[in-house]
DOTORLO-166295 format. One line per 4 residues: number of its first residue (from 1); for each residue x, y, z negated of N, C-alpha, C, CB. Coordinates in Angstrom, 3 decimals. Each point is the difference from the previous one (the first is absolute). Glycine has a CB too. Layout:
BEGIN
NUM) X:Y:Z:X:Y:Z:X:Y:Z:X:Y:Z  ...
//
This chain:
BEGIN
1) -51.085:-3.850:-24.275:-0.843:-0.516:1.052:0.439:-1.393:0.431:-0.431:2.334:0.751  0.778:-3.150:-1.709:0.372:-1.376:0.313:-1.149:-0.731:0.670:1.577:-0.010:-1.934  -2.787:0.459:1.663:-1.174:-0.617:0.607:0.071:0.118:1.516:-1.363:0.531:-2.046  1.904:0.572:2.547:0.063:0.224:1.441:0.784:-1.102:0.691:-0.156:2.457:-0.390
5) 1.284:-2.849:-0.174:0.808:-1.047:0.623:-0.759:-1.317:0.040:2.082:1.139:-0.791  -2.766:-1.477:-0.282:-0.770:-1.241:-0.033:-1.183:0.072:0.949:0.699:-0.368:-2.369  -1.312:1.528:2.464:-1.165:0.148:0.868:0.373:-0.091:1.466:-1.065:1.408:-1.737  2.298:-1.057:2.076:0.421:-0.078:1.391:-0.196:-1.411:0.526:1.662:1.841:-0.376
9) -1.391:-2.830:-0.457:-0.175:-1.382:0.423:-1.457:-0.307:0.294:1.984:-0.641:-1.355  -2.890:1.241:0.597:-1.416:-0.246:0.219:-0.548:0.681:1.233:-0.223:-0.242:-2.414  0.891:1.277:2.882:-0.483:0.728:1.161:0.517:-0.612:1.285:-0.112:2.066:-1.367  1.320:-2.594:1.341:0.568:-0.518:1.232:-0.829:-1.160:0.499:2.281:0.733:-0.703
13) -2.486:-0.755:1.979:-0.792:-1.064:0.596:0.644:-0.467:1.273:-2.071:0.926:-1.009  2.230:-2.200:1.136:0.596:-0.541:1.207:-1.107:-0.508:0.902:2.116:-0.615:-1.230  -2.646:1.509:2.019:-0.985:-0.398:0.996:0.440:0.601:1.321:-1.893:-0.139:-1.712  1.936:-0.665:2.725:0.465:0.476:1.297:-1.014:0.907:0.659:1.323:-2.073:0.249
17) -0.834:2.817:0.720:-0.881:0.864:0.767:-0.854:-0.838:0.952:1.668:1.888:-0.171  -1.229:-3.090:0.477:-0.740:-0.929:0.856:-0.009:-1.356:-0.695:0.646:1.257:2.136  -0.922:-2.341:-1.405:-0.012:-1.327:-0.621:1.351:-0.292:-0.630:-1.707:-0.798:1.667  1.726:0.221:-2.875:1.254:-0.227:-0.713:1.026:-0.791:0.797:-1.302:0.081:-2.075
21) 2.448:0.566:2.310:1.158:-0.677:0.533:0.041:-0.285:1.479:0.100:-0.931:-2.152  -1.157:1.221:2.889:-0.018:-0.379:1.405:0.166:1.178:0.947:-1.439:-1.885:-0.636  1.298:3.078:0.153:0.035:1.182:0.855:1.117:0.947:-0.419:-2.461:-0.223:0.381  2.766:1.144:0.506:0.952:1.051:-0.324:-0.605:0.911:-1.063:0.993:-0.104:2.330
25) -0.123:0.755:-3.083:-0.407:0.983:-1.004:0.815:1.262:0.239:-0.612:-1.806:-1.705  0.367:2.824:0.930:0.931:1.120:0.005:1.295:-0.504:-0.634:-1.878:1.760:-0.140  2.972:-1.064:0.352:1.268:-0.413:-0.601:0.037:0.413:-1.463:1.159:0.197:2.226  -0.213:-0.748:-2.956:0.162:0.375:-1.399:0.371:1.478:-0.117:0.700:-2.356:-0.557
29) 0.142:2.845:1.457:0.361:1.427:-0.020:-1.235:0.872:0.230:2.308:-0.568:0.845  -3.181:0.150:0.064:-1.237:0.751:0.241:-0.916:-0.061:-1.222:0.182:-0.488:2.464  -0.214:-0.662:-3.141:-0.817:-0.133:-1.208:0.513:0.930:-1.097:-0.515:-2.391:0.601  1.837:2.467:-0.764:0.580:0.908:-0.992:-0.357:1.446:0.334:1.892:-1.618:-0.400
33) -1.772:1.973:1.680:-0.308:1.363:0.428:-1.474:0.327:-0.248:1.817:-0.141:1.736  -2.712:-0.787:-1.408:-1.427:0.251:-0.190:-0.346:0.101:-1.485:-0.482:-1.208:2.147  1.087:0.364:-2.985:-0.256:0.064:-1.444:0.431:1.356:-0.558:0.310:-2.499:-0.178  0.868:2.967:0.574:0.464:1.319:-0.444:-0.907:1.108:0.520:2.346:-0.865:-0.056
37) -2.802:0.726:1.290:-0.891:0.997:0.586:-1.325:0.064:-0.763:1.070:-0.382:2.245  -1.633:-0.786:-2.562:-1.235:-0.020:-0.793:0.220:0.717:-1.333:-0.693:-2.177:1.091  1.795:1.881:-1.767:0.273:0.624:-1.295:0.068:1.521:0.135:1.247:-2.061:-0.727  -0.533:2.547:1.740:0.122:1.448:0.214:-1.356:0.641:0.295:2.328:-0.355:0.856
41) -3.086:-0.257:0.049:-1.303:0.561:0.376:-0.946:0.050:-1.192:0.316:-0.869:2.321  -0.334:-0.196:-3.104:-0.896:-0.051:-1.155:0.393:1.051:-1.028:-0.376:-2.451:0.391  1.665:2.551:-0.717:0.415:0.969:-1.022:-0.341:1.424:0.425:1.848:-1.544:-0.699  -1.737:1.834:1.989:-0.306:1.345:0.483:-1.497:0.293:0.018:2.064:-0.106:1.370
45) -2.891:-0.941:-1.396:-1.451:0.183:0.008:-0.586:0.098:-1.408:-0.071:-1.239:2.153  0.868:0.957:-3.175:-0.498:0.007:-1.374:0.028:1.401:-0.595:0.795:-2.349:-0.270  -1.662:2.617:-0.709:-0.006:1.311:-0.657:1.368:0.330:-0.587:-2.434:-0.289:-0.514  2.896:1.484:0.758:1.294:0.433:-0.498:1.167:-0.475:0.844:-0.989:0.004:-2.235
49) 0.719:-0.828:3.234:1.025:-0.533:0.906:1.246:-0.459:-0.757:-0.860:1.515:1.794  0.703:-2.521:-2.682:1.153:-0.451:-0.781:1.085:-0.617:0.877:-1.527:-0.390:-1.925  2.751:0.493:1.454:1.114:-0.609:0.701:0.081:-1.487:-0.298:1.220:2.171:-0.079  -0.426:-2.869:0.876:0.207:-1.437:-0.167:1.379:-0.240:-0.598:-1.531:-0.509:1.951
53) 1.572:-0.123:-3.110:1.259:-0.377:-0.631:0.092:-1.519:0.085:-0.004:2.031:-1.584  0.946:-2.561:2.385:0.075:-1.453:0.190:0.206:-0.754:-1.308:0.917:0.416:2.265  -1.628:-1.516:-2.409:0.164:-0.918:-1.122:0.757:-1.213:0.527:-2.147:0.802:-1.160  3.292:-1.103:0.592:0.807:-1.163:0.400:0.319:0.007:1.492:-1.047:-1.298:-1.853
57) 1.386:2.459:2.389:0.449:0.068:1.381:-1.046:0.371:1.024:1.609:-1.643:-0.654  -2.839:1.884:0.246:-1.040:0.351:0.966:-0.421:-1.204:0.812:0.903:2.310:0.115  -1.112:-2.129:1.180:-0.437:-1.089:0.876:1.209:-0.853:0.359:-1.903:1.404:0.929  1.806:-2.690:-1.245:1.088:-0.934:0.283:-0.578:-1.278:0.609:1.388:0.956:-1.904
61) -0.584:-1.685:2.693:-0.487:-1.263:0.564:0.032:-1.116:-1.035:0.801:0.720:2.254  -1.772:-1.610:-2.175:-0.087:-1.157:-0.881:-0.420:-1.202:0.828:-0.578:1.453:-2.000  1.247:-2.570:1.804:-0.364:-1.209:0.734:-1.359:-0.503:-0.471:2.434:-0.594:0.291  -3.257:0.168:0.648:-1.297:-0.608:-0.324:0.253:-1.482:-0.255:-1.317:1.698:1.419
65) 1.874:-2.013:-2.576:0.397:-1.363:-0.317:-1.152:-0.973:-0.114:1.910:0.965:-1.144  -3.057:-0.493:0.676:-1.181:-0.844:-0.149:-1.194:0.779:0.538:0.971:-1.205:-2.036  -1.056:1.338:3.367:-1.044:0.841:0.586:-1.400:-0.442:-0.407:1.517:0.434:1.915  -2.335:0.531:-2.326:-1.363:-0.337:-0.402:-0.953:-0.042:1.189:0.452:1.041:-2.214
69) 0.081:-0.940:3.426:-0.844:-0.079:1.192:0.133:-1.353:0.694:0.223:2.473:0.279  0.454:-3.426:-0.950:0.233:-1.336:0.549:0.856:0.029:1.254:-2.171:-0.700:-0.951  2.874:1.784:1.171:0.892:0.111:1.146:1.366:-0.582:-0.310:-1.228:2.032:0.738  2.090:-2.083:0.264:1.310:-0.629:-0.159:0.998:0.847:-0.789:-0.424:-1.153:2.138
73) 1.468:0.499:-2.597:1.118:0.657:-0.673:0.782:0.830:1.022:0.147:-1.878:-1.714  0.756:2.707:1.213:0.883:0.767:0.874:-0.458:1.419:0.258:0.599:-2.117:1.034  -1.730:2.488:-1.594:-0.493:1.365:0.178:0.311:0.829:-1.240:-1.832:-0.826:1.526  1.738:2.125:-1.386:0.267:0.924:-1.102:-1.081:1.063:-0.032:2.481:-0.414:0.172
77) -2.558:1.111:-1.300:-0.890:1.153:-0.097:0.814:1.180:-0.508:-2.034:-1.472:-0.432  1.521:2.653:0.666:0.636:1.223:-0.482:-0.937:0.616:-1.023:1.248:0.388:2.199  -0.737:-0.118:-3.379:-0.862:0.581:-1.014:0.794:0.621:-1.121:-1.725:-1.660:0.570  1.045:2.462:-1.341:0.650:0.617:-1.141:-0.901:1.005:-0.674:2.183:-0.342:1.093
81) -1.631:0.949:-2.123:-0.781:0.933:-0.790:0.672:1.342:-0.169:-0.952:-1.925:-1.164  0.126:2.897:0.852:0.447:1.373:-0.210:-0.752:0.579:-1.189:0.531:0.289:2.466  0.142:0.531:-3.243:-0.675:0.795:-1.012:-0.455:1.280:0.677:1.387:-0.985:-1.910  -2.582:1.448:1.585:-0.520:1.256:0.542:0.318:1.100:-1.000:-1.866:-1.184:1.282
85) 2.773:2.092:-0.895:0.440:1.063:-0.907:0.216:1.295:0.763:1.073:-1.701:-1.493  -1.253:2.855:0.907:-0.644:0.188:-1.298:-1.510:-0.163:0.139:1.851:1.552:-0.725  -2.462:-2.000:-0.343:-1.443:-0.212:0.002:-0.524:0.224:-1.408:0.161:-1.651:1.916  -1.063:2.590:-2.045:-0.612:0.287:-1.290:-0.914:-1.161:-0.395:0.121:2.497:0.443
89) -0.017:-2.930:-1.697:-0.803:-1.127:-0.480:-1.496:0.244:0.150:1.818:-0.528:-1.600  -2.244:1.777:1.470:-1.434:0.279:0.098:-0.521:-0.116:1.432:0.226:1.503:-1.968  0.671:-1.639:2.943:-0.427:-0.150:1.399:-0.089:-1.464:0.438:1.049:2.206:0.477  -0.698:-3.141:-1.347:0.029:-1.412:0.383:-1.350:-0.482:0.537:1.763:-0.369:-1.728
93) -2.899:0.644:1.067:-1.280:-0.450:0.570:-0.273:0.595:1.384:-0.866:-0.231:-2.324  1.221:1.492:2.511:-0.180:0.667:1.291:0.869:-0.658:1.079:-0.527:2.159:-1.198  1.734:-2.562:0.828:0.900:-0.649:0.953:-0.573:-1.349:0.433:1.980:1.164:-1.051  -2.520:-1.943:0.107:-0.622:-1.280:0.360:-1.149:0.219:0.991:0.631:-0.948:-2.258
97) -1.463:1.945:2.002:-1.129:0.292:0.888:0.494:0.409:1.386:-1.377:0.704:-1.984  2.382:0.149:2.035:0.549:0.448:1.284:0.667:-1.139:0.757:0.335:2.266:-0.976  0.392:-3.115:0.258:0.670:-1.156:0.593:-1.026:-0.894:0.700:1.799:0.092:-1.781  -2.868:-0.431:1.058:-1.051:-0.849:0.563:-0.651:0.673:1.214:-0.417:-0.989:-2.286
101) 0.079:2.251:2.165:-0.657:0.710:1.098:0.867:0.106:1.237:-1.265:1.269:-1.682  2.531:-0.921:1.490:0.933:0.142:1.120:0.134:-1.317:0.762:1.246:1.783:-1.265  -1.053:-2.880:0.534:0.202:-1.291:0.660:-1.291:-0.563:0.587:1.879:-0.431:-1.566  -2.996:0.644:0.902:-1.282:-0.472:0.527:-0.291:0.653:1.345:-0.849:-0.359:-2.341
105) 1.129:1.647:2.461:-0.213:0.713:1.267:0.879:-0.555:1.116:-0.603:2.047:-1.296  1.683:-2.715:0.939:0.920:-0.567:0.986:-0.215:-1.496:0.204:1.646:1.749:-0.628  -2.758:-2.266:0.114:-0.369:-1.385:0.259:0.496:-1.023:-1.006:-0.008:0.649:2.316  0.676:-0.216:-3.377:0.477:-0.939:-1.018:-1.184:-0.536:-0.802:2.217:1.218:-0.139
109) -2.071:-2.445:-0.355:-1.023:-0.657:-0.814:0.565:-0.286:-1.390:-1.057:-1.028:2.067  0.193:1.099:-3.076:0.413:-0.245:-1.385:0.201:-1.499:-0.229:-1.252:2.064:-0.767  2.394:-2.421:0.169:0.280:-1.379:-0.408:-0.131:-0.171:-1.509:1.533:-0.243:1.959  -1.000:1.208:-2.711:-0.035:-0.027:-1.463:-0.410:1.378:-0.479:1.793:-1.798:-0.128
113) -2.773:1.839:-0.762:-0.485:1.279:-0.511:-0.173:-0.105:-1.507:-1.164:0.514:2.191  2.153:-0.002:-2.920:-0.049:0.043:-1.453:0.183:1.448:-0.420:0.907:-2.372:-0.225  -1.165:2.672:-1.019:0.072:1.395:-0.440:1.391:0.601:0.172:-1.807:-0.498:-1.621  2.863:-0.329:1.540:1.359:0.523:0.103:0.800:-0.598:1.159:-0.071:0.347:-2.445
117) -0.599:-1.062:3.352:0.707:-0.666:1.092:-0.951:-0.173:1.175:1.519:-1.202:-1.630  -1.161:1.773:2.778:-0.822:-0.076:1.200:0.885:-0.458:1.154:-1.562:1.834:-0.837  1.171:-2.927:1.497:0.747:-0.525:1.145:-0.929:-0.017:1.201:1.499:-1.415:-1.491  -0.988:1.924:2.618:-0.773:0.034:1.235:0.846:-0.576:1.131:-1.306:2.024:-0.799
121) 0.638:-2.581:1.806:0.704:-0.582:1.138:-0.539:0.575:1.300:0.408:-2.108:-1.304  0.475:2.193:2.279:-0.388:0.427:1.331:-0.226:-1.267:0.824:1.315:2.205:-0.171  -2.571:-2.537:0.490:-0.256:-1.234:0.741:0.590:-0.002:1.410:-2.069:-0.234:-1.326  2.414:1.400:1.846:0.561:0.070:1.351:1.456:-0.446:0.055:-1.571:1.855:0.477
125) 2.336:-1.606:-1.561:1.420:-0.360:0.053:0.467:-0.848:-1.181:0.362:2.094:1.247  -1.239:-2.377:-2.210:0.349:-0.862:-1.122:0.791:0.663:-1.111:-0.028:-1.801:1.607  0.318:3.094:-1.496:0.740:0.689:-1.058:-0.912:0.228:-1.198:1.486:1.119:1.710  -0.874:-1.148:-2.894:-0.724:0.250:-1.246:0.644:1.166:-0.729:-0.664:-2.429:-0.170
129) -0.170:3.214:-0.495:0.494:1.090:-0.830:-0.732:-0.051:-1.334:0.537:1.437:2.034  0.184:-1.096:-3.084:-0.593:-0.018:-1.323:0.382:1.242:-0.777:0.041:-2.487:0.020  -0.902:2.858:-0.928:0.250:1.117:-0.904:-0.208:-0.537:-1.405:-0.735:1.776:1.708  1.735:-1.583:-2.574:-0.090:-0.536:-1.350:0.408:1.038:-1.028:0.458:-2.277:0.890
133) -1.290:2.377:-1.926:0.322:0.855:-1.133:0.833:-0.807:-0.982:-2.123:1.364:0.303  3.143:-0.745:-0.848:0.849:-0.674:-0.977:0.497:0.991:-1.024:0.683:-1.687:1.709  0.058:1.197:-2.663:0.544:0.845:-1.050:-0.427:-0.482:-1.361:0.000:1.915:1.559  0.033:-0.996:-2.527:-0.401:-0.350:-1.359:-1.037:1.005:-0.489:2.266:-1.040:-0.465
137) -2.522:1.033:-0.824:-1.053:0.855:-0.556:0.297:1.489:0.150:-0.499:-1.813:-1.611  1.769:2.182:1.728:0.339:1.421:0.071:0.316:0.486:1.407:0.850:-0.208:-2.293  -0.310:-0.661:3.135:0.379:0.405:1.351:-0.552:-1.007:0.999:2.095:1.127:-0.865  -2.859:-0.630:1.810:-0.546:-0.853:1.050:0.481:0.514:1.351:-2.037:-0.551:-1.409
141) 2.109:-0.348:2.374:0.403:0.365:1.344:-0.642:-0.940:0.996:2.166:0.918:-0.855  -1.910:-0.652:2.133:-0.557:-0.832:1.061:1.109:-0.546:0.880:-2.115:1.340:-0.039  1.908:-2.573:0.470:0.898:-0.627:0.948:-0.752:-0.349:1.267:1.399:-0.896:-1.871  -0.737:1.068:3.001:-0.546:-0.350:1.306:0.771:-1.213:0.503:-0.679:2.416:0.511
145) -0.036:-3.443:-0.088:0.609:-1.239:0.464:-0.452:-0.228:1.439:0.065:-0.985:-2.362  0.875:0.636:3.238:-0.308:-0.232:1.410:0.652:-1.313:0.421:-0.157:2.502:0.477  -0.562:-3.331:0.295:0.611:-1.231:0.498:-0.546:-0.368:1.369:0.314:-0.779:-2.349  0.548:0.147:3.125:-0.375:-0.472:1.331:-0.455:-1.449:-0.088:1.637:1.591:1.082
149) -2.267:-2.073:-0.027:-0.235:-1.439:0.085:1.323:-0.696:0.311:-2.397:0.362:0.774  2.416:-1.678:-0.789:1.191:-0.744:0.407:0.196:0.175:1.505:-0.320:-1.690:-1.880  1.552:1.991:2.256:0.337:0.205:1.411:1.275:-0.769:0.322:-1.102:2.286:0.002  1.288:-2.583:1.270:1.266:-0.582:0.438:1.037:1.109:0.010:-1.165:-1.782:1.404
153) 2.383:1.541:-1.919:1.008:1.062:-0.070:0.212:0.737:1.325:1.095:-1.319:-1.780  -1.064:0.585:2.898:0.183:0.662:1.296:-1.311:0.097:0.779:2.352:-0.847:0.051  -3.468:0.487:-0.692:-1.311:0.100:0.626:-0.444:-1.230:0.768:0.433:2.376:0.139  0.452:-3.348:0.017:-0.310:-1.182:0.800:0.228:-1.265:-0.812:0.622:1.237:2.091
157) -1.579:-2.177:-2.075:0.234:-1.261:-0.717:1.144:-0.777:0.653:-2.433:-0.086:-0.680  3.141:-0.724:-0.115:1.097:-0.768:0.588:-0.530:-0.995:1.031:1.319:0.256:-2.127  -0.485:-0.543:3.124:-0.413:-0.979:1.013:0.011:-1.388:-0.619:0.921:1.440:1.869  -1.777:-2.289:-1.352:-0.141:-1.352:-0.566:1.062:-0.928:0.489:-2.407:0.352:-0.162
//
């Protein structure tokens, strides 16, 4: 599932909860907690209730070195990936359908919709979640990716 690690970069989005760089945000610790909470809630809502196996450490903080929201430097995001296990390969289409339905009911909007990769965002808090199929011709699996928007580490922009 090397694809999962590369896809994590495509899911992470540095967009503030308010105007870029001028307002308070949630803290980085709160962003990590919310990202983990989203992952847990989603996995429990999927068919078969697969477990979460962290990929490269699970949810970890990352500096927003080149924010795509035109906001200032010094912010970070919390994001990471998980393998969904155990999961029968024949249930993968059902899991994609359930993933979309569960998040749509909670106000998430589709950002990317491909046959093997679905990314949705919560417009209320800027968090993004993705589901990606990976593997080879004989073994396929699913990865869940969660990321926060860029936030100030302590929730407050630095004083000028």
